[in-house]
N, CA, C and O atoms as a Tinker XYZ file with bonds, in Angstrom:
   420  protein
     1  N     -9.036000  -18.098000   11.617000    73     2
     2  CA    -9.124000  -16.660000   11.600000    64     1     3
     3  C     -8.164000  -16.066000   12.632000    63     2     4     5
     4  O     -7.534000  -15.041000   12.372000    81     3
     5  N     -8.053000  -16.680000   13.757000    73     3     6
     6  CA    -7.176000  -16.196000   14.824000    64     5     7
     7  C     -5.714000  -16.298000   14.400000    63     6     8     9
     8  O     -4.920000  -15.401000   14.683000    81     7
     9  N     -5.359000  -17.385000   13.723000    73     7    10
    10  CA    -3.987000  -17.579000   13.265000    64     9    11
    11  C     -3.624000  -16.538000   12.215000    63    10    12    13
    12  O     -2.502000  -16.030000   12.207000    81    11
    13  N     -4.554000  -16.220000   11.341000    73    11    14
    14  CA    -4.312000  -15.199000   10.315000    64    13    15
    15  C     -4.036000  -13.843000   10.968000    63    14    16    17
    16  O     -3.134000  -13.118000   10.549000    81    15
    17  N     -4.805000  -13.515000   11.976000    73    15    18
    18  CA    -4.632000  -12.245000   12.672000    64    17    19
    19  C     -3.255000  -12.175000   13.343000    63    18    20    21
    20  O     -2.579000  -11.149000   13.265000    81    19
    21  N     -2.847000  -13.248000   13.990000    73    19    22
    22  CA    -1.526000  -13.285000   14.632000    64    21    23
    23  C     -0.415000  -13.151000   13.592000    63    22    24    25
    24  O      0.567000  -12.441000   13.809000    81    23
    25  N     -0.580000  -13.842000   12.456000    73    23    26
    26  CA     0.406000  -13.786000   11.392000    64    25    27
    27  C      0.543000  -12.365000   10.848000    63    26    28    29
    28  O      1.656000  -11.892000   10.618000    81    27
    29  N     -0.580000  -11.691000   10.644000    73    27    30
    30  CA    -0.541000  -10.309000   10.169000    64    29    31
    31  C      0.116000   -9.383000   11.188000    63    30    32    33
    32  O      0.862000   -8.478000   10.815000    81    31
    33  N     -0.157000   -9.605000   12.473000    73    31    34
    34  CA     0.481000   -8.801000   13.519000    64    33    35
    35  C      1.994000   -8.958000   13.490000    63    34    36    37
    36  O      2.727000   -7.980000   13.633000    81    35
    37  N      2.460000  -10.187000   13.304000    73    35    38
    38  CA     3.900000  -10.449000   13.246000    64    37    39
    39  C      4.511000   -9.758000   12.025000    63    38    40    41
    40  O      5.571000   -9.142000   12.128000    81    39
    41  N      3.849000   -9.858000   10.878000    73    39    42
    42  CA     4.358000   -9.208000    9.670000    64    41    43
    43  C      4.419000   -7.689000    9.818000    63    42    44    45
    44  O      5.371000   -7.054000    9.366000    81    43
    45  N      3.417000   -7.121000   10.440000    73    43    46
    46  CA     3.410000   -5.667000   10.649000    64    45    47
    47  C      4.544000   -5.253000   11.569000    63    46    48    49
    48  O      5.209000   -4.249000   11.314000    81    47
    49  N      4.778000   -6.011000   12.640000    73    47    50
    50  CA     5.879000   -5.693000   13.562000    64    49    51
    51  C      7.222000   -5.777000   12.845000    63    50    52    53
    52  O      8.087000   -4.926000   13.054000    81    51
    53  N      7.406000   -6.794000   11.999000    73    51    54
    54  CA     8.660000   -6.917000   11.247000    64    53    55
    55  C      8.833000   -5.746000   10.276000    63    54    56    57
    56  O      9.936000   -5.222000   10.121000    81    55
    57  N      7.767000   -5.349000    9.640000    73    55    58
    58  CA     7.823000   -4.215000    8.721000    64    57    59
    59  C      8.160000   -2.927000    9.462000    63    58    60    61
    60  O      8.972000   -2.133000    8.989000    81    59
    61  N      7.546000   -2.718000   10.615000    73    59    62
    62  CA     7.851000   -1.533000   11.421000    64    61    63
    63  C      9.315000   -1.526000   11.835000    63    62    64    65
    64  O      9.965000   -0.481000   11.821000    81    63
    65  N      9.833000   -2.697000   12.204000    73    63    66
    66  CA    11.227000   -2.803000   12.621000    64    65    67
    67  C     12.162000   -2.459000   11.467000    63    66    68    69
    68  O     13.139000   -1.732000   11.649000    81    67
    69  N     11.862000   -2.981000   10.278000    73    67    70
    70  CA    12.700000   -2.720000    9.111000    64    69    71
    71  C     12.645000   -1.248000    8.709000    63    70    72    73
    72  O     13.665000   -0.660000    8.349000    81    71
    73  N     11.460000   -0.659000    8.769000    73    71    74
    74  CA    11.316000    0.736000    8.359000    64    73    75
    75  C     11.916000    1.702000    9.372000    63    74    76    77
    76  O     12.283000    2.822000    9.018000    81    75
    77  N     12.017000    1.278000   10.628000    73    75    78
    78  CA    12.558000    2.186000   11.643000    64    77    79
    79  C     14.053000    2.422000   11.432000    63    78    80    81
    80  O     14.581000    3.435000   11.890000    81    79
    81  N     14.743000    1.512000   10.750000    73    79    82
    82  CA    16.175000    1.664000   10.496000    64    81    83
    83  C     16.457000    2.544000    9.284000    63    82    84    85
    84  O     17.589000    2.987000    9.091000    81    83
    85  N     15.444000    2.799000    8.473000    73    83    86
    86  CA    15.650000    3.583000    7.262000    64    85    87
    87  C     15.833000    5.057000    7.618000    63    86    88    89
    88  O     15.132000    5.576000    8.487000    81    87
    89  N     16.767000    5.731000    6.954000    73    87    90
    90  CA    16.901000    7.167000    7.219000    64    89    91
    91  C     15.680000    7.910000    6.687000    63    90    92    93
    92  O     15.190000    7.639000    5.591000    81    91
    93  N     15.217000    8.832000    7.475000    73    91    94
    94  CA    14.015000    9.573000    7.093000    64    93    95
    95  C     14.411000   10.958000    6.604000    63    94    96    97
    96  O     15.156000   11.677000    7.269000    81    95
    97  N     13.910000   11.313000    5.453000    73    95    98
    98  CA    14.128000   12.659000    4.936000    64    97    99
    99  C     13.089000   13.552000    5.587000    63    98   100   101
   100  O     11.889000   13.306000    5.466000    81    99
   101  N     13.536000   14.570000    6.265000    73    99   102
   102  CA    12.593000   15.443000    6.944000    64   101   103
   103  C     12.407000   16.719000    6.131000    63   102   104   105
   104  O     13.356000   17.271000    5.574000    81   103
   105  N     11.203000   17.153000    6.081000    73   103   106
   106  CA    10.857000   18.385000    5.391000    64   105   107
   107  C     10.518000   19.440000    6.442000    63   106   108   109
   108  O      9.855000   19.155000    7.439000    81   107
   109  N     10.983000   20.650000    6.201000    73   107   110
   110  CA    10.548000   21.704000    7.104000    64   109   111
   111  C      9.146000   22.153000    6.694000    63   110   112   113
   112  O      8.614000   21.706000    5.679000    81   111
   113  N      8.564000   23.031000    7.486000    73   111   114
   114  CA     7.175000   23.444000    7.277000    64   113   115
   115  C      6.942000   24.044000    5.892000    63   114   116   117
   116  O      5.914000   23.788000    5.264000    81   115
   117  N      7.897000   24.841000    5.420000    73   115   118
   118  CA     7.727000   25.480000    4.117000    64   117   119
   119  C      7.747000   24.457000    2.983000    63   118   120   121
   120  O      6.949000   24.546000    2.050000    81   119
   121  N      8.656000   23.488000    3.063000    73   119   122
   122  CA     8.728000   22.457000    2.027000    64   121   123
   123  C      7.482000   21.579000    2.051000    63   122   124   125
   124  O      6.947000   21.209000    1.006000    81   123
   125  N      7.032000   21.256000    3.247000    73   123   126
   126  CA     5.843000   20.427000    3.409000    64   125   127
   127  C      4.617000   21.135000    2.815000    63   126   128   129
   128  O      3.838000   20.537000    2.072000    81   127
   129  N      4.465000   22.412000    3.156000    73   127   130
   130  CA     3.338000   23.180000    2.603000    64   129   131
   131  C      3.451000   23.315000    1.091000    63   130   132   133
   132  O      2.444000   23.251000    0.386000    81   131
   133  N      4.670000   23.502000    0.586000    73   131   134
   134  CA     4.859000   23.604000   -0.857000    64   133   135
   135  C      4.469000   22.327000   -1.572000    63   134   136   137
   136  O      3.844000   22.363000   -2.632000    81   135
   137  N      4.843000   21.188000   -0.984000    73   135   138
   138  CA     4.499000   19.898000   -1.579000    64   137   139
   139  C      2.990000   19.689000   -1.600000    63   138   140   141
   140  O      2.422000   19.328000   -2.631000    81   139
   141  N      2.345000   19.915000   -0.467000    73   139   142
   142  CA     0.902000   19.709000   -0.396000    64   141   143
   143  C      0.141000   20.726000   -1.238000    63   142   144   145
   144  O     -0.876000   20.396000   -1.848000    81   143
   145  N      0.633000   21.959000   -1.270000    73   143   146
   146  CA    -0.008000   22.975000   -2.079000    64   145   147
   147  C      0.062000   22.608000   -3.564000    63   146   148   149
   148  O     -0.893000   22.812000   -4.313000    81   147
   149  N      1.203000   22.066000   -3.970000    73   147   150
   150  CA     1.350000   21.619000   -5.356000    64   149   151
   151  C      0.375000   20.514000   -5.700000    63   150   152   153
   152  O     -0.148000   20.462000   -6.813000    81   151
   153  N      0.128000   19.620000   -4.734000    73   151   154
   154  CA    -0.867000   18.570000   -4.971000    64   153   155
   155  C     -2.246000   19.180000   -5.177000    63   154   156   157
   156  O     -2.968000   18.815000   -6.105000    81   155
   157  N     -2.604000   20.114000   -4.298000    73   155   158
   158  CA    -3.950000   20.691000   -4.378000    64   157   159
   159  C     -4.156000   21.481000   -5.660000    63   158   160   161
   160  O     -5.269000   21.524000   -6.183000    81   159
   161  N     -3.110000   22.105000   -6.174000    73   159   162
   162  CA    -3.229000   22.887000   -7.393000    64   161   163
   163  C     -3.392000   22.008000   -8.627000    63   162   164   165
   164  O     -3.838000   22.481000   -9.672000    81   163
   165  N     -3.037000   20.747000   -8.513000    73   163   166
   166  CA    -3.133000   19.823000   -9.641000    64   165   167
   167  C     -4.578000   19.319000   -9.764000    63   166   168   169
   168  O     -5.074000   18.671000   -8.842000    81   167
   169  N     -5.260000   19.600000  -10.875000    73   167   170
   170  CA    -6.646000   19.141000  -11.035000    64   169   171
   171  C     -6.767000   17.615000  -11.011000    63   170   172   173
   172  O     -7.796000   17.083000  -10.593000    81   171
   173  N     -5.741000   16.919000  -11.448000    73   171   174
   174  CA    -5.792000   15.452000  -11.446000    64   173   175
   175  C     -5.854000   14.911000  -10.017000    63   174   176   177
   176  O     -6.524000   13.911000   -9.761000    81   175
   177  N     -5.156000   15.569000   -9.087000    73   175   178
   178  CA    -5.196000   15.140000   -7.684000    64   177   179
   179  C     -6.603000   15.323000   -7.117000    63   178   180   181
   180  O     -7.138000   14.424000   -6.467000    81   179
   181  N     -7.191000   16.476000   -7.362000    73   179   182
   182  CA    -8.539000   16.731000   -6.846000    64   181   183
   183  C     -9.551000   15.771000   -7.469000    63   182   184   185
   184  O    -10.468000   15.309000   -6.789000    81   183
   185  N     -9.391000   15.472000   -8.751000    73   183   186
   186  CA   -10.280000   14.516000   -9.424000    64   185   187
   187  C    -10.108000   13.115000   -8.843000    63   186   188   189
   188  O    -11.083000   12.386000   -8.657000    81   187
   189  N     -8.850000   12.742000   -8.557000    73   187   190
   190  CA    -8.593000   11.434000   -7.953000    64   189   191
   191  C     -9.258000   11.330000   -6.588000    63   190   192   193
   192  O     -9.878000   10.314000   -6.273000    81   191
   193  N     -9.130000   12.377000   -5.777000    73   191   194
   194  CA    -9.749000   12.365000   -4.447000    64   193   195
   195  C    -11.261000   12.216000   -4.579000    63   194   196   197
   196  O    -11.877000   11.434000   -3.856000    81   195
   197  N    -11.848000   12.960000   -5.492000    73   195   198
   198  CA   -13.301000   12.912000   -5.694000    64   197   199
   199  C    -13.743000   11.515000   -6.155000    63   198   200   201
   200  O    -14.705000   10.965000   -5.618000    81   199
   201  N    -13.055000   10.946000   -7.135000    73   199   202
   202  CA   -13.432000    9.629000   -7.657000    64   201   203
   203  C    -13.217000    8.528000   -6.626000    63   202   204   205
   204  O    -14.059000    7.647000   -6.456000    81   203
   205  N    -12.076000    8.592000   -5.939000    73   203   206
   206  CA   -11.771000    7.554000   -4.950000    64   205   207
   207  C    -12.768000    7.604000   -3.799000    63   206   208   209
   208  O    -13.199000    6.561000   -3.307000    81   207
   209  N    -13.137000    8.804000   -3.370000    73   207   210
   210  CA   -14.116000    8.941000   -2.297000    64   209   211
   211  C    -15.460000    8.349000   -2.722000    63   210   212   213
   212  O    -16.101000    7.635000   -1.952000    81   211
   213  N    -15.877000    8.648000   -3.942000    73   211   214
   214  CA   -17.152000    8.112000   -4.438000    64   213   215
   215  C    -17.111000    6.580000   -4.527000    63   214   216   217
   216  O    -18.084000    5.909000   -4.181000    81   215
   217  N    -15.979000    6.033000   -4.992000    73   215   218
   218  CA   -15.869000    4.574000   -5.081000    64   217   219
   219  C    -15.899000    3.923000   -3.703000    63   218   220   221
   220  O    -16.515000    2.873000   -3.522000    81   219
   221  N    -15.230000    4.552000   -2.726000    73   219   222
   222  CA   -15.229000    3.992000   -1.373000    64   221   223
   223  C    -16.616000    4.041000   -0.756000    63   222   224   225
   224  O    -17.038000    3.090000   -0.098000    81   223
   225  N    -17.329000    5.144000   -0.963000    73   223   226
   226  CA   -18.692000    5.242000   -0.434000    64   225   227
   227  C    -19.584000    4.183000   -1.071000    63   226   228   229
   228  O    -20.361000    3.530000   -0.375000    81   227
   229  N    -19.482000    4.006000   -2.375000    73   227   230
   230  CA   -20.289000    2.999000   -3.065000    64   229   231
   231  C    -19.961000    1.602000   -2.557000    63   230   232   233
   232  O    -20.856000    0.782000   -2.348000    81   231
   233  N    -18.679000    1.338000   -2.361000    73   231   234
   234  CA   -18.260000    0.018000   -1.877000    64   233   235
   235  C    -18.781000   -0.241000   -0.476000    63   234   236   237
   236  O    -19.256000   -1.337000   -0.178000    81   235
   237  N    -18.695000    0.767000    0.387000    73   235   238
   238  CA   -19.149000    0.579000    1.767000    64   237   239
   239  C    -20.667000    0.486000    1.857000    63   238   240   241
   240  O    -21.197000   -0.301000    2.641000    81   239
   241  N    -21.367000    1.287000    1.055000    73   239   242
   242  CA   -22.831000    1.307000    1.129000    64   241   243
   243  C    -23.444000    0.096000    0.452000    63   242   244   245
   244  O    -24.507000   -0.379000    0.850000    81   243
   245  N    -22.766000   -0.400000   -0.577000    73   243   246
   246  CA   -23.333000   -1.515000   -1.318000    64   245   247
   247  C    -24.541000   -1.041000   -2.105000    63   246   248   249
   248  O    -24.681000    0.145000   -2.403000    81   247
   249  N    -25.375000   -1.944000   -2.421000    73   247   250
   250  CA   -26.572000   -1.592000   -3.176000    64   249   251
   251  C    -27.686000   -2.542000   -2.809000    63   250   252   253
   252  O    -27.522000   -3.442000   -1.986000    81   251
   253  N    -28.801000   -2.325000   -3.426000    73   251   254
   254  CA   -29.944000   -3.180000   -3.145000    64   253   255
   255  C    -29.645000   -4.596000   -3.629000    63   254   256   257
   256  O    -29.251000   -4.804000   -4.777000    81   255
   257  N    -29.834000   -5.540000   -2.758000    73   255   258
   258  CA   -29.612000   -6.932000   -3.111000    64   257   259
   259  C    -28.176000   -7.407000   -2.897000    63   258   260   261
   260  O    -27.892000   -8.596000   -3.040000    81   259
   261  N    -27.271000   -6.492000   -2.557000    73   259   262
   262  CA   -25.881000   -6.893000   -2.321000    64   261   263
   263  C    -25.733000   -7.375000   -0.880000    63   262   264   265
   264  O    -26.405000   -6.883000    0.026000    81   263
   265  N    -24.858000   -8.327000   -0.690000    73   263   266
   266  CA   -24.584000   -8.781000    0.666000    64   265   267
   267  C    -23.658000   -7.772000    1.344000    63   266   268   269
   268  O    -22.793000   -7.192000    0.689000    81   267
   269  N    -23.829000   -7.560000    2.633000    73   267   270
   270  CA   -22.971000   -6.604000    3.333000    64   269   271
   271  C    -21.516000   -7.071000    3.344000    63   270   272   273
   272  O    -21.230000   -8.268000    3.304000    81   271
   273  N    -20.615000   -6.109000    3.400000    73   271   274
   274  CA   -19.192000   -6.426000    3.477000    64   273   275
   275  C    -18.875000   -7.035000    4.833000    63   274   276   277
   276  O    -19.550000   -6.744000    5.821000    81   275
   277  N    -17.848000   -7.883000    4.886000    73   275   278
   278  CA   -17.385000   -8.342000    6.198000    64   277   279
   279  C    -16.868000   -7.149000    7.007000    63   278   280   281
   280  O    -16.470000   -6.131000    6.442000    81   279
   281  N    -16.880000   -7.286000    8.311000    73   279   282
   282  CA   -16.488000   -6.192000    9.201000    64   281   283
   283  C    -15.074000   -5.701000    8.907000    63   282   284   285
   284  O    -14.835000   -4.493000    8.908000    81   283
   285  N    -14.128000   -6.615000    8.653000    73   283   286
   286  CA   -12.743000   -6.219000    8.388000    64   285   287
   287  C    -12.642000   -5.364000    7.120000    63   286   288   289
   288  O    -11.925000   -4.363000    7.104000    81   287
   289  N    -13.344000   -5.745000    6.080000    73   287   290
   290  CA   -13.304000   -4.999000    4.819000    64   289   291
   291  C    -13.949000   -3.627000    4.990000    63   290   292   293
   292  O    -13.453000   -2.633000    4.460000    81   291
   293  N    -15.053000   -3.576000    5.731000    73   291   294
   294  CA   -15.724000   -2.292000    5.962000    64   293   295
   295  C    -14.808000   -1.360000    6.748000    63   294   296   297
   296  O    -14.707000   -0.175000    6.432000    81   295
   297  N    -14.141000   -1.892000    7.768000    73   295   298
   298  CA   -13.219000   -1.090000    8.571000    64   297   299
   299  C    -12.054000   -0.603000    7.718000    63   298   300   301
   300  O    -11.633000    0.547000    7.848000    81   299
   301  N    -11.535000   -1.454000    6.855000    73   299   302
   302  CA   -10.433000   -1.076000    5.983000    64   301   303
   303  C    -10.852000    0.058000    5.037000    63   302   304   305
   304  O    -10.115000    1.028000    4.863000    81   303
   305  N    -12.029000   -0.068000    4.433000    73   303   306
   306  CA   -12.503000    0.965000    3.513000    64   305   307
   307  C    -12.789000    2.278000    4.245000    63   306   308   309
   308  O    -12.558000    3.356000    3.696000    81   307
   309  N    -13.287000    2.194000    5.470000    73   307   310
   310  CA   -13.518000    3.402000    6.265000    64   309   311
   311  C    -12.196000    4.097000    6.551000    63   310   312   313
   312  O    -12.100000    5.319000    6.435000    81   311
   313  N    -11.179000    3.331000    6.923000    73   311   314
   314  CA    -9.856000    3.905000    7.179000    64   313   315
   315  C     -9.261000    4.535000    5.934000    63   314   316   317
   316  O     -8.660000    5.607000    6.011000    81   315
   317  N     -9.417000    3.888000    4.792000    73   315   318
   318  CA    -8.905000    4.455000    3.544000    64   317   319
   319  C     -9.589000    5.778000    3.224000    63   318   320   321
   320  O     -8.951000    6.724000    2.762000    81   319
   321  N    -10.893000    5.834000    3.474000    73   319   322
   322  CA   -11.625000    7.080000    3.193000    64   321   323
   323  C    -11.168000    8.188000    4.133000    63   322   324   325
   324  O    -10.985000    9.327000    3.703000    81   323
   325  N    -10.985000    7.871000    5.396000    73   323   326
   326  CA   -10.530000    8.874000    6.361000    64   325   327
   327  C     -9.150000    9.396000    5.965000    63   326   328   329
   328  O     -8.920000   10.605000    5.981000    81   327
   329  N     -8.228000    8.495000    5.608000    73   327   330
   330  CA    -6.887000    8.918000    5.197000    64   329   331
   331  C     -6.936000    9.805000    3.954000    63   330   332   333
   332  O     -6.218000   10.802000    3.870000    81   331
   333  N     -7.770000    9.447000    3.003000    73   331   334
   334  CA    -7.915000   10.231000    1.780000    64   333   335
   335  C     -8.437000   11.634000    2.078000    63   334   336   337
   336  O     -7.928000   12.623000    1.551000    81   335
   337  N     -9.452000   11.705000    2.922000    73   335   338
   338  CA   -10.038000   13.008000    3.245000    64   337   339
   339  C     -9.083000   13.867000    4.075000    63   338   340   341
   340  O     -9.057000   15.087000    3.914000    81   339
   341  N     -8.308000   13.256000    4.947000    73   339   342
   342  CA    -7.316000   14.010000    5.730000    64   341   343
   343  C     -6.246000   14.575000    4.807000    63   342   344   345
   344  O     -5.858000   15.735000    4.943000    81   343
   345  N     -5.764000   13.759000    3.863000    73   343   346
   346  CA    -4.754000   14.236000    2.915000    64   345   347
   347  C     -5.290000   15.410000    2.099000    63   346   348   349
   348  O     -4.596000   16.410000    1.915000    81   347
   349  N     -6.518000   15.288000    1.614000    73   347   350
   350  CA    -7.107000   16.366000    0.818000    64   349   351
   351  C     -7.285000   17.625000    1.665000    63   350   352   353
   352  O     -7.030000   18.733000    1.193000    81   351
   353  N     -7.718000   17.458000    2.899000    73   351   354
   354  CA    -7.897000   18.621000    3.774000    64   353   355
   355  C     -6.576000   19.330000    4.040000    63   354   356   357
   356  O     -6.499000   20.557000    3.982000    81   355
   357  N     -5.523000   18.542000    4.335000    73   355   358
   358  CA    -4.215000   19.132000    4.603000    64   357   359
   359  C     -3.653000   19.832000    3.362000    63   358   360   361
   360  O     -3.029000   20.887000    3.472000    81   359
   361  N     -3.873000   19.248000    2.190000    73   359   362
   362  CA    -3.395000   19.866000    0.950000    64   361   363
   363  C     -4.121000   21.185000    0.702000    63   362   364   365
   364  O     -3.503000   22.167000    0.291000    81   363
   365  N     -5.414000   21.211000    0.947000    73   363   366
   366  CA    -6.187000   22.434000    0.739000    64   365   367
   367  C     -5.755000   23.520000    1.727000    63   366   368   369
   368  O     -5.614000   24.683000    1.349000    81   367
   369  N     -5.546000   23.142000    2.989000    73   367   370
   370  CA    -5.104000   24.123000    3.989000    64   369   371
   371  C     -3.729000   24.688000    3.628000    63   370   372   373
   372  O     -3.492000   25.886000    3.777000    81   371
   373  N     -2.821000   23.824000    3.151000    73   371   374
   374  CA    -1.491000   24.297000    2.755000    64   373   375
   375  C     -1.595000   25.266000    1.587000    63   374   376   377
   376  O     -0.901000   26.282000    1.553000    81   375
   377  N     -2.455000   24.953000    0.636000    73   375   378
   378  CA    -2.665000   25.846000   -0.514000    64   377   379
   379  C     -3.208000   27.193000   -0.051000    63   378   380   381
   380  O     -2.762000   28.242000   -0.516000    81   379
   381  N     -4.165000   27.161000    0.860000    73   379   382
   382  CA    -4.751000   28.415000    1.354000    64   381   383
   383  C     -3.720000   29.232000    2.126000    63   382   384   385
   384  O     -3.701000   30.459000    2.023000    81   383
   385  N     -2.865000   28.566000    2.896000    73   383   386
   386  CA    -1.816000   29.294000    3.620000    64   385   387
   387  C     -0.852000   29.961000    2.649000    63   386   388   389
   388  O     -0.483000   31.121000    2.829000    81   387
   389  N     -0.444000   29.225000    1.619000    73   387   390
   390  CA     0.470000   29.798000    0.632000    64   389   391
   391  C     -0.207000   30.899000   -0.175000    63   390   392   393
   392  O      0.422000   31.896000   -0.528000    81   391
   393  N     -1.484000   30.713000   -0.462000    73   391   394
   394  CA    -2.217000   31.695000   -1.252000    64   393   395
   395  C     -2.359000   33.019000   -0.483000    63   394   396   397
   396  O     -2.324000   34.097000   -1.076000    81   395
   397  N     -2.516000   32.922000    0.810000    73   395   398
   398  CA    -2.655000   34.128000    1.633000    64   397   399
   399  C     -1.302000   34.772000    1.919000    63   398   400   401
   400  O     -1.239000   35.886000    2.439000    81   399
   401  N     -0.228000   34.078000    1.583000    73   399   402
   402  CA     1.114000   34.631000    1.761000    64   401   403
   403  C      1.689000   34.451000    3.146000    63   402   404   405
   404  O      2.669000   35.105000    3.502000    81   403
   405  N      1.083000   33.561000    3.943000    73   403   406
   406  CA     1.598000   33.326000    5.281000    64   405   407
   407  C      2.933000   32.586000    5.252000    63   406   408   409
   408  O      3.800000   32.808000    6.097000    81   407
   409  N      3.081000   31.710000    4.271000    73   407   410
   410  CA     4.315000   30.925000    4.141000    64   409   411
   411  C      4.884000   31.203000    2.764000    63   410   412   413
   412  O      4.174000   31.097000    1.764000    81   411
   413  N      6.141000   31.552000    2.705000    73   411   414
   414  CA     6.791000   31.829000    1.421000    64   413   415
   415  C      7.687000   30.659000    1.098000    63   414   416   417
   416  O      8.534000   30.278000    1.906000    81   415
   417  N      7.504000   30.077000   -0.091000    73   415   418
   418  CA     8.338000   28.934000   -0.505000    64   417   419
   419  C      9.384000   29.403000   -1.463000    63   418   420
   420  O     10.192000   28.603000   -1.935000    81   419
């Protein structure tokens, strides 16, 4: 188990190193809000967030008679849920800002 953890750490460091050399396309605030607002306006995105959240909760909670998830898997699913909810929150806030006319795209 310890060797696996070290191996994953090395792979992550190599990936970070490779990605740091890639040119990054930067979006200004208006473009960023426009992109996120477009996501929130799409019913398929909102449905995906709702379904994925429900699946993650079911996976983490388990059911009667199910064995508990290992700690690593539970932590991974918790992180995925947090990332999903943050993305949805940011998309909704961007939509509300554009809807109120604070940012013009």
